[in-house]
GUROZA-684272 format. One line per field, with one value per residue (C-alpha): residue in three letters; residue number from 1; chain; x, y, z. Coordinates in steps of 0.5 Angstrom, whole numbers. Layout:
aa: [ALA:...];
i: [NUM:...];
ch: [A:...];
x: [X:...];
y: [Y:...];
z: [Z:...];
This chain:
aa: [MET:PRO:MET:ASP:MET:THR:ARG:PHE:GLU:LYS:ARG:ALA:GLU:ILE:ILE:LYS:ALA:MET:ALA:ASN:ALA:ALA:ARG:LEU:VAL:ILE:VAL:GLU:GLU:LEU:SER:ARG:ASN:GLU:LYS:THR:VAL:GLY:ALA:LEU:THR:GLU:LEU:VAL:ASP:LEU:ASP:ILE:SER:THR:VAL:SER:ARG:HIS:LEU:LEU:ILE:LEU:ARG:HIS:ALA:GLY:ILE:VAL:SER:CYS:ARG:LYS:ASN:GLY:ASN:GLN:VAL:LEU:TYR:ARG:LEU:ARG:THR:PRO:CYS:VAL:LEU:ASN:PHE:PHE:ASP:CYS:VAL:GLU:LYS:VAL:LEU:ASN:SER:ALA:ASP:GLU:SER:TYR:ASP:THR:CYS:SER:SER:ASP:SER:CYS:VAL:ASP:CYS:ILE];
i: [1:2:3:4:5:6:7:8:9:10:11:12:13:14:15:16:17:18:19:20:21:22:23:24:25:26:27:28:29:30:31:32:33:34:35:36:37:38:39:40:41:42:43:44:45:46:47:48:49:50:51:52:53:54:55:56:57:58:59:60:61:62:63:64:65:66:67:68:69:70:71:72:73:74:75:76:77:78:79:80:81:82:83:84:85:86:87:88:89:90:91:92:93:94:95:96:97:98:99:100:101:102:103:104:105:106:107:108:109:110:111:112];
ch: [A:A:A:A:A:A:A:A:A:A:A:A:A:A:A:A:A:A:A:A:A:A:A:A:A:A:A:A:A:A:A:A:A:A:A:A:A:A:A:A:A:A:A:A:A:A:A:A:A:A:A:A:A:A:A:A:A:A:A:A:A:A:A:A:A:A:A:A:A:A:A:A:A:A:A:A:A:A:A:A:A:A:A:A:A:A:A:A:A:A:A:A:A:A:A:A:A:A:A:A:A:A:A:A:A:A:A:A:A:A:A:A];
x: [0:3:4:0:5:0:0:8:8:3:8:14:10:9:17:19:15:19:26:28:31:27:21:23:24:17:14:18:16:9:8:9:4:1:5:4:8:12:14:16:20:24:25:28:31:29:24:17:16:20:17:10:12:15:8:4:8:7:0:-1:2:-3:2:0:-6:-8:-14:-16:-16:-18:-12:-8:-7:-5:-1:-1:1:-5:-2:3:4:10:14:14:18:23:24:25:30:34:34:37:42:44:45:48:55:55:53:56:63:63:61:68:64:58:55:55:49:49:49:42];
y: [0:7:12:18:23:29:29:29:35:38:36:39:46:47:45:49:55:54:53:60:63:69:65:61:67:69:63:62:69:68:62:67:72:76:81:86:86:92:89:83:87:90:83:80:87:86:91:91:89:83:81:82:77:72:72:71:65:62:64:60:54:55:56:63:67:74:78:86:90:97:99:94:87:82:75:69:62:58:51:51:44:46:47:40:40:45:40:35:39:41:33:32:38:35:28:29:31:25:19:22:21:14:11:9:7:9:3:3:-1:2:9:8];
z: [0:-2:3:3:1:2:9:9:5:9:15:11:10:18:19:14:17:23:20:21:28:28:27:33:37:35:37:44:46:44:48:54:52:46:43:37:31:34:40:36:32:38:40:34:32:25:21:22:14:16:22:19:13:19:22:16:14:21:21:14:17:23:28:30:30:31:34:33:40:38:33:35:32:38:36:40:39:36:37:44:42:38:44:45:38:41:47:42:38:45:46:39:41:47:45:38:41:45:40:34:36:39:32:28:22:17:18:26:28:35:32:28];
């Protein structure tokens, strides 16, 4: 039975949306509380149009949402479960140095 590649392509789109350091900072900051684009601009030290573009990418991926509050637009983390992904990435980072150097050959079964 062939794999349903559509599901994997959709997953890849979400992962691609996260594949930027500034977006990762934005996501982490929005996990704490809602922020305006101006507040996020100061945080990542980028111009407002660049931060707006990052927020649009995150919104299209379903990671971030926004709401109007008077004249302000407040952004929030729509899917806090992405923080679990951050935890997983940290585990990979912490274990990568330990396990990679112990393998003496490319075909090492213990490393796979």
